MARLO-361665 format. One record per residue: residue number from 1; x negated, y, z of N, C-alpha, C in turn. Coordinates in nm, 4 decimals, always signed. Example, Ala and Ser with C-alpha at 12.3 -4.5 7.8 and 13.67 -1.06 7.14 Angstrom:
REM MARLO-361665
PATOR seq   n.east  n.north     n.up  ca.east ca.north    ca.up   c.east  c.north     c.up
PATOR   1  -1.3190  -0.5690  +0.7800  -1.2300  -0.4500  +0.7800  -1.3200  -0.3300  +0.7800
PATOR   2  -1.2850  -0.2250  +0.7080  -1.3670  -0.1060  +0.7140  -1.2900  +0.0030  +0.7870
//
This chain:
REM MARLO-361665
PATOR seq   n.east  n.north     n.up  ca.east ca.north    ca.up   c.east  c.north     c.up
PATOR   1  +2.5771  +4.9995  -7.5612  +2.6291  +4.9113  -7.4612  +2.5343  +4.9731  -7.3484
PATOR   2  +2.5888  +4.9963  -7.2243  +2.5029  +5.0298  -7.1343  +2.4581  +4.9129  -7.0329
PATOR   3  +2.3795  +4.9053  -7.0032  +2.3597  +4.7841  -6.9113  +2.3350  +4.8533  -6.7602
PATOR   4  +2.4104  +4.7672  -6.6724  +2.3973  +4.8140  -6.5516  +2.2873  +4.7682  -6.4679
PATOR   5  +2.2007  +4.8324  -6.4106  +2.1082  +4.7458  -6.3497  +2.1641  +4.6808  -6.2033
PATOR   6  +2.1311  +4.5558  -6.1935  +2.1715  +4.5041  -6.0823  +2.1031  +4.5374  -5.9663
PATOR   7  +2.1447  +4.5763  -5.8640  +2.0775  +4.5992  -5.7473  +2.0491  +4.4526  -5.6715
PATOR   8  +1.9231  +4.4511  -5.6210  +1.8943  +4.3450  -5.5374  +1.9084  +4.3809  -5.3908
PATOR   9  +1.9668  +4.3085  -5.3265  +1.9707  +4.3291  -5.1886  +1.8322  +4.2490  -5.0927
PATOR  10  +1.7767  +4.3498  -5.0132  +1.6468  +4.3113  -4.9540  +1.6875  +4.2471  -4.8294
PATOR  11  +1.6489  +4.1290  -4.7948  +1.6476  +4.0683  -4.6573  +1.5453  +4.0981  -4.5760
PATOR  12  +1.5880  +4.1438  -4.4704  +1.4800  +4.1928  -4.3748  +1.4397  +4.0642  -4.2574
PATOR  13  +1.5247  +3.9725  -4.2647  +1.5015  +3.8616  -4.1862  +1.4412  +3.7442  -4.2409
PATOR  14  +1.3499  +3.6859  -4.1524  +1.2483  +3.5764  -4.2021  +1.3749  +3.4333  -4.1934
PATOR  15  +1.3341  +3.3649  -4.3004  +1.4110  +3.2340  -4.2815  +1.3580  +3.1413  -4.1646
PATOR  16  +1.4291  +3.1072  -4.0762  +1.3924  +3.0321  -3.9617  +1.4096  +2.8861  -3.9845
PATOR  17  +1.4772  +2.8375  -4.0751  +1.4985  +2.6707  -4.0796  +1.3708  +2.6228  -4.1052
PATOR  18  +1.2594  +2.6256  -4.1696  +1.1563  +2.5496  -4.1874  +1.0653  +2.5544  -4.0402
PATOR  19  +1.0558  +2.6753  -3.9833  +1.0109  +2.6835  -3.8440  +1.0602  +2.5991  -3.7583
PATOR  20  +1.2173  +2.5890  -3.7395  +1.2920  +2.5076  -3.6438  +1.2666  +2.3656  -3.6568
PATOR  21  +1.2624  +2.3547  -3.8401  +1.2424  +2.1954  -3.8347  +1.1042  +2.1221  -3.7753
PATOR  22  +1.0203  +2.2444  -3.8159  +0.8840  +2.2006  -3.7581  +0.8670  +2.1825  -3.6095
PATOR  23  +0.9232  +2.2713  -3.5653  +0.9316  +2.2949  -3.3905  +1.0146  +2.1224  -3.3376
PATOR  24  +1.1203  +2.1007  -3.4129  +1.2073  +1.9986  -3.3723  +1.0836  +1.8593  -3.3644
PATOR  25  +1.0284  +1.8611  -3.4917  +0.9337  +1.7409  -3.5480  +0.8274  +1.7012  -3.4379
PATOR  26  +0.7627  +1.8460  -3.3897  +0.6628  +1.8267  -3.2881  +0.7281  +1.7829  -3.1621
PATOR  27  +0.8433  +1.8417  -3.1335  +0.8838  +1.8191  -3.0106  +0.9314  +1.6591  -2.9984
PATOR  28  +0.9665  +1.6046  -3.1147  +0.9999  +1.4569  -3.1234  +0.8581  +1.3818  -3.1088
PATOR  29  +0.7545  +1.4256  -3.1409  +0.6279  +1.3266  -3.1591  +0.5660  +1.3370  -3.0246
PATOR  30  +0.5937  +1.4591  -2.9441  +0.5311  +1.4877  -2.7993  +0.5868  +1.4230  -2.6985
PATOR  31  +0.7433  +1.3975  -2.7209  +0.8060  +1.3241  -2.6431  +0.8041  +1.1438  -2.6340
PATOR  32  +0.7627  +1.1122  -2.7711  +0.7361  +0.9866  -2.7744  +0.6034  +0.9599  -2.7489
PATOR  33  +0.5032  +1.0391  -2.7582  +0.3625  +0.9713  -2.7402  +0.2879  +1.0101  -2.5886
PATOR  34  +0.3478  +1.1324  -2.5300  +0.3070  +1.1623  -2.3912  +0.3599  +1.0173  -2.3146
PATOR  35  +0.4552  +0.9891  -2.2922  +0.4788  +0.8550  -2.2043  +0.4217  +0.7565  -2.2166
PATOR  36  +0.3584  +0.7354  -2.3542  +0.2585  +0.6197  -2.3753  +0.1368  +0.6344  -2.3500
PATOR  37  +0.0896  +0.7661  -2.3369  -0.0322  +0.8137  -2.2982  -0.0364  +0.8235  -2.1651
PATOR  38  +0.0704  +0.8534  -2.0778  +0.0542  +0.8520  -1.9085  +0.0491  +0.7161  -1.8765
PATOR  39  +0.1323  +0.6024  -1.9187  +0.1070  +0.4724  -1.8522  +0.0112  +0.4016  -1.9096
PATOR  40  -0.0715  +0.4450  -2.0158  -0.1867  +0.3603  -2.0472  -0.2846  +0.3323  -1.9243
PATOR  41  -0.3157  +0.2060  -1.8981  -0.3855  +0.1582  -1.7855  -0.4882  +0.0924  -1.8266
PATOR  42  -0.6039  +0.0832  -1.7859  -0.7209  -0.0114  -1.7906  -0.6791  -0.1549  -1.7570
PATOR  43  -0.7384  -0.2342  -1.8488  -0.6630  -0.3775  -1.8245  -0.7980  -0.4662  -1.7996
PATOR  44  -0.9277  -0.4055  -1.7502  -0.9891  -0.5000  -1.7178  -0.9524  -0.5371  -1.5726
PATOR  45  -1.0143  -0.6604  -1.5730  -0.9773  -0.7457  -1.4284  -1.0952  -0.6796  -1.3169
PATOR  46  -1.0347  -0.6793  -1.1974  -1.1252  -0.6035  -1.0858  -1.2271  -0.7331  -1.0451
PATOR  47  -1.3566  -0.6648  -1.0132  -1.4500  -0.7708  -0.9599  -1.4126  -0.8357  -0.8285
PATOR  48  -1.4346  -0.9739  -0.8344  -1.4192  -1.0223  -0.6979  -1.5236  -1.0156  -0.6129
PATOR  49  -1.4927  -0.9652  -0.4839  -1.6084  -0.9672  -0.3587  -1.6218  -1.0919  -0.2915
PATOR  50  -1.7179  -1.1414  -0.2867  -1.7241  -1.2809  -0.2118  -1.6976  -1.2597  -0.0463
PATOR  51  -1.7409  -1.1524  -0.0195  -1.7005  -1.1203  +0.1531  -1.5615  -1.1250  +0.1617
PATOR  52  -1.4840  -1.0464  +0.0676  -1.3265  -1.0653  +0.0862  -1.2849  -1.1848  +0.0938
PATOR  53  -1.3459  -1.2487  -0.0008  -1.2566  -1.4051  -0.0158  -1.2979  -1.4895  +0.1164
PATOR  54  -1.4056  -1.4594  +0.1985  -1.4227  -1.5295  +0.3108  -1.3505  -1.4823  +0.4165
PATOR  55  -1.2935  -1.3380  +0.4157  -1.2135  -1.2650  +0.5070  -1.0720  -1.3705  +0.5120
PATOR  56  -1.0412  -1.3718  +0.3817  -0.9168  -1.4260  +0.3632  -0.8974  -1.5711  +0.3786
PATOR  57  -0.9972  -1.6503  +0.3861  -0.9862  -1.7976  +0.4227  -1.0066  -1.8207  +0.5803
PATOR  58  -1.0706  -1.6959  +0.6515  -1.0707  -1.7388  +0.8071  -0.9177  -1.7318  +0.8533
PATOR  59  -0.9290  -1.8173  +0.9433  -0.7799  -1.8242  +1.0316  -0.7823  -1.7061  +1.1325
PATOR  60  -0.6565  -1.6406  +1.1397  -0.6576  -1.5256  +1.2354  -0.6721  -1.5582  +1.3831
PATOR  61  -0.7035  -1.4825  +1.4615  -0.7338  -1.5310  +1.6138  -0.5727  -1.4955  +1.6853
PATOR  62  -0.5199  -1.5682  +1.7452  -0.4052  -1.5532  +1.8063  -0.4146  -1.5556  +1.9516
PATOR  63  -0.3284  -1.4324  +2.0097  -0.3256  -1.3754  +2.1298  -0.2001  -1.4204  +2.1670
PATOR  64  -0.1671  -1.5009  +2.2492  -0.0389  -1.5162  +2.3276  -0.0175  -1.4771  +2.4594
PATOR  65  +0.1030  -1.4128  +2.4620  +0.1350  -1.3826  +2.6057  +0.2657  -1.4266  +2.6636
PATOR  66  +0.2390  -1.5469  +2.7359  +0.3692  -1.6278  +2.7947  +0.4510  -1.5619  +2.8841
PATOR  67  +0.5647  -1.6437  +2.8979  +0.6612  -1.5921  +2.9665  +0.6180  -1.5559  +3.1423
PATOR  68  +0.5351  -1.6308  +3.1837  +0.4942  -1.6125  +3.3029  +0.3745  -1.4883  +3.3148
PATOR  69  +0.3259  -1.4353  +3.1962  +0.2195  -1.3297  +3.2119  +0.0999  -1.3868  +3.1801
PATOR  70  +0.0744  -1.4997  +3.1436  -0.0673  -1.5417  +3.1183  -0.0939  -1.4964  +2.9586
PATOR  71  -0.2339  -1.4475  +2.9396  -0.2819  -1.4197  +2.8329  -0.3670  -1.5371  +2.7613
PATOR  72  -0.3213  -1.5960  +2.6442  -0.4246  -1.7088  +2.6023  -0.4251  -1.6953  +2.4873
PATOR  73  -0.5973  -1.6932  +2.4348  -0.6554  -1.6640  +2.3334  -0.7206  -1.7969  +2.2540
PATOR  74  -0.6518  -1.8286  +2.1868  -0.6873  -1.9544  +2.0892  -0.6876  -2.0727  +2.1864
PATOR  75  -0.5957  -2.0835  +2.2485  -0.5926  -2.2150  +2.3699  -0.6684  -2.1851  +2.5102
PATOR  76  -0.7264  -2.0707  +2.5285  -0.8159  -2.0420  +2.6246  -0.7614  -1.9307  +2.7027
PATOR  77  -0.7207  -1.9618  +2.8270  -0.6659  -1.8731  +2.9117  -0.7602  -1.7354  +2.9546
PATOR  78  -0.7229  -1.6229  +2.9482  -0.8022  -1.5198  +2.9716  -0.7127  -1.4040  +3.0470
PATOR  79  -0.8220  -1.3734  +3.1821  -0.7226  -1.2668  +3.2253  -0.7059  -1.1339  +3.1570
PATOR  80  -0.6156  -1.0595  +3.1654  -0.5925  -0.9152  +3.0955  -0.7143  -0.8375  +3.1160
PATOR  81  -0.7367  -0.8129  +3.2360  -0.8451  -0.7213  +3.2315  -1.0005  -0.7514  +3.1775
PATOR  82  -1.0024  -0.8792  +3.1379  -1.0986  -0.9231  +3.0945  -1.1048  -0.9534  +2.9313
PATOR  83  -0.9861  -0.9231  +2.8710  -0.9517  -0.9550  +2.7415  -1.0418  -0.8888  +2.6556
PATOR  84  -1.0640  -0.7302  +2.6743  -1.1603  -0.6825  +2.6033  -1.2994  -0.7441  +2.5901
PATOR  85  -1.3573  -0.7433  +2.6895  -1.4792  -0.8154  +2.6677  -1.4881  -0.9608  +2.6211
PATOR  86  -1.3911  -1.0401  +2.6490  -1.3990  -1.1882  +2.5772  -1.3786  -1.1340  +2.4252
PATOR  87  -1.2932  -1.0655  +2.3639  -1.2645  -1.0120  +2.2161  -1.4050  -0.9728  +2.1619
PATOR  88  -1.4820  -0.8946  +2.2378  -1.6065  -0.8405  +2.1942  -1.7306  -0.9524  +2.1797
PATOR  89  -1.7104  -1.0420  +2.2647  -1.8062  -1.1585  +2.2661  -1.7545  -1.2431  +2.1357
PATOR  90  -1.6390  -1.2648  +2.1175  -1.5950  -1.3438  +2.0197  -1.6291  -1.2621  +1.8553
PATOR  91  -1.6213  -1.1179  +1.8461  -1.6486  -1.0445  +1.7416  -1.8007  -1.0604  +1.7211
PATOR  92  -1.8710  -1.0519  +1.8298  -2.0230  -1.0841  +1.7934  -2.0523  -1.2219  +1.7462
PATOR  93  -1.9953  -1.3127  +1.7630  -2.0020  -1.4503  +1.7229  -1.9407  -1.4625  +1.5843
PATOR  94  -1.8276  -1.4262  +1.5866  -1.7832  -1.4495  +1.4289  -1.7669  -1.3378  +1.3561
PATOR  95  -1.7803  -1.2310  +1.3928  -1.7419  -1.1073  +1.2959  -1.6076  -1.0484  +1.3173
PATOR  96  -1.5823  -0.9339  +1.2717  -1.4463  -0.8697  +1.2703  -1.3369  -0.9735  +1.2197
PATOR  97  -1.2213  -1.0073  +1.2962  -1.1302  -1.0991  +1.2629  -0.9867  -1.0143  +1.2431
PATOR  98  -0.9056  -1.1099  +1.1861  -0.7555  -1.0414  +1.2045  -0.6882  -1.1183  +1.3234
PATOR  99  -0.6144  -1.0288  +1.4216  -0.5448  -1.0951  +1.5339  -0.4287  -1.0767  +1.5360
PATOR 100  -0.3480  -1.1813  +1.5466  -0.1935  -1.1946  +1.5633  -0.1739  -1.2109  +1.7100
PATOR 101  -0.0583  -1.1287  +1.7535  -0.0315  -1.1090  +1.8963  +0.1110  -1.1925  +1.8923
PATOR 102  +0.1184  -1.2982  +1.9741  +0.2353  -1.3510  +1.9896  +0.3013  -1.3513  +2.1432
PATOR 103  +0.4016  -1.2882  +2.1702  +0.4238  -1.2493  +2.3084  +0.5933  -1.3087  +2.3523
PATOR 104  +0.5933  -1.3524  +2.4326  +0.7331  -1.3982  +2.5056  +0.8505  -1.2807  +2.4842
PATOR 105  +0.9664  -1.3156  +2.4633  +1.0722  -1.1921  +2.4265  +1.0873  -1.1431  +2.5663
PATOR 106  +1.0622  -1.2033  +2.6717  +1.0970  -1.1576  +2.8388  +0.9991  -1.0534  +2.8920
PATOR 107  +0.8764  -1.0537  +2.8326  +0.7803  -0.9625  +2.8750  +0.8103  -0.8296  +2.8458
PATOR 108  +0.7630  -0.7528  +2.9337  +0.7677  -0.5823  +2.8949  +0.6837  -0.5554  +2.7742
PATOR 109  +0.7390  -0.4468  +2.6863  +0.6549  -0.4237  +2.5785  +0.5250  -0.3289  +2.6013
PATOR 110  +0.4997  -0.2850  +2.7237  +0.3827  -0.2161  +2.7569  +0.2881  -0.3257  +2.7632
PATOR 111  +0.3312  -0.4639  +2.8241  +0.1910  -0.5653  +2.8034  +0.1516  -0.5924  +2.6788
PATOR 112  +0.2687  -0.5925  +2.5670  +0.2382  -0.6200  +2.4359  +0.1162  -0.5030  +2.3893
PATOR 113  +0.1469  -0.3766  +2.4222  +0.0616  -0.2636  +2.3576  -0.0594  -0.2803  +2.4621
PATOR 114  -0.0770  -0.3363  +2.5634  -0.2038  -0.3510  +2.6397  -0.2818  -0.4555  +2.5477
PATOR 115  -0.2061  -0.5436  +2.4927  -0.3067  -0.6563  +2.4373  -0.3442  -0.5891  +2.2817
PATOR 116  -0.2699  -0.5124  +2.2129  -0.3001  -0.4540  +2.1154  -0.4287  -0.3542  +2.1089
PATOR 117  -0.4120  -0.2565  +2.2478  -0.5234  -0.1752  +2.2627  -0.6568  -0.2520  +2.3112
PATOR 118  -0.6486  -0.3596  +2.3658  -0.7619  -0.4426  +2.4137  -0.8364  -0.4795  +2.2590
PATOR 119  -0.7718  -0.5463  +2.1963  -0.7964  -0.5895  +2.0654  -0.8452  -0.4958  +1.9801
PATOR 120  -0.7931  -0.3519  +1.9448  -0.8576  -0.2321  +1.8796  -0.9460  -0.2049  +1.9560
PATOR 121  -0.9696  -0.1889  +2.0685  -1.1065  -0.1481  +2.1524  -1.1985  -0.2534  +2.1304
PATOR 122  -1.2028  -0.3585  +2.1195  -1.2827  -0.4921  +2.0948  -1.3466  -0.4559  +1.9671
PATOR 123  -1.2739  -0.3917  +1.8559  -1.3183  -0.3742  +1.7360  -1.2646  -0.4735  +1.6230
PATOR 124  -1.1794  -0.5357  +1.6457  -1.1056  -0.6206  +1.5521  -1.0550  -0.5409  +1.4313
PATOR 125  -1.0554  -0.6169  +1.3041  -1.0308  -0.5574  +1.1933  -0.8880  -0.5010  +1.1856
PATOR 126  -0.7982  -0.6055  +1.2331  -0.6471  -0.5629  +1.2136  -0.5600  -0.6555  +1.3253
PATOR 127  -0.4670  -0.5652  +1.3662  -0.3981  -0.6107  +1.4676  -0.2341  -0.6423  +1.4215
PATOR 128  -0.1801  -0.7563  +1.4261  -0.0301  -0.7793  +1.4064  +0.0376  -0.8286  +1.4817
PATOR 129  +0.1595  -0.8223  +1.4767  +0.2706  -0.8969  +1.5694  +0.3345  -0.9985  +1.5000
PATOR 130  +0.3222  -1.1234  +1.5870  +0.3823  -1.2255  +1.5218  +0.5545  -1.2244  +1.5676
PATOR 131  +0.6119  -1.2600  +1.4766  +0.7765  -1.2733  +1.4826  +0.8466  -1.4187  +1.4473
PATOR 132  +0.9405  -1.4512  +1.5177  +0.9927  -1.5625  +1.4665  +1.1564  -1.5243  +1.3880
PATOR 133  +1.1402  -1.6084  +1.2954  +1.2636  -1.5833  +1.2261  +1.3931  -1.6184  +1.2633
PATOR 134  +1.4813  -1.5378  +1.2370  +1.6283  -1.5519  +1.3121  +1.6805  -1.6627  +1.2587
PATOR 135  +1.7643  -1.7437  +1.3724  +1.8120  -1.8603  +1.3486  +1.9607  -1.8228  +1.2580
PATOR 136  +1.9881  -1.8825  +1.1399  +2.1020  -1.8846  +1.0576  +2.2057  -1.9505  +1.1051
PATOR 137  +2.3404  -1.8966  +1.1177  +2.4440  -2.0044  +1.1691  +2.5241  -2.0868  +1.0590
//
């Protein structure tokens, strides 16, 4: 009896299945962990600053422009050309304040801009416009 020698076939390719399993496993791990690490934040509360609390408690300085063109600063009538000097004196006494400007709707917008410019030149901390809520029908 003659035995035939079995020829074994030689594979020249590497089995990619375990390598692909490892790749997909790493991909899944990184897809899950990266967003968690990205959105992790420091949960320590901020320190309160005593000066900021005093600024928040102070009432804003209201500058009103009436329909006849009069400038009124906290119930005091001030000519427009003296407004900057008046606000500088107030800032020296009270420190920088928040300024709210309320103007009549019939006045020109350039007059409102002049009030804002005077407040900024006087060194006020912030200048805002006051608006009136719309009336619902």
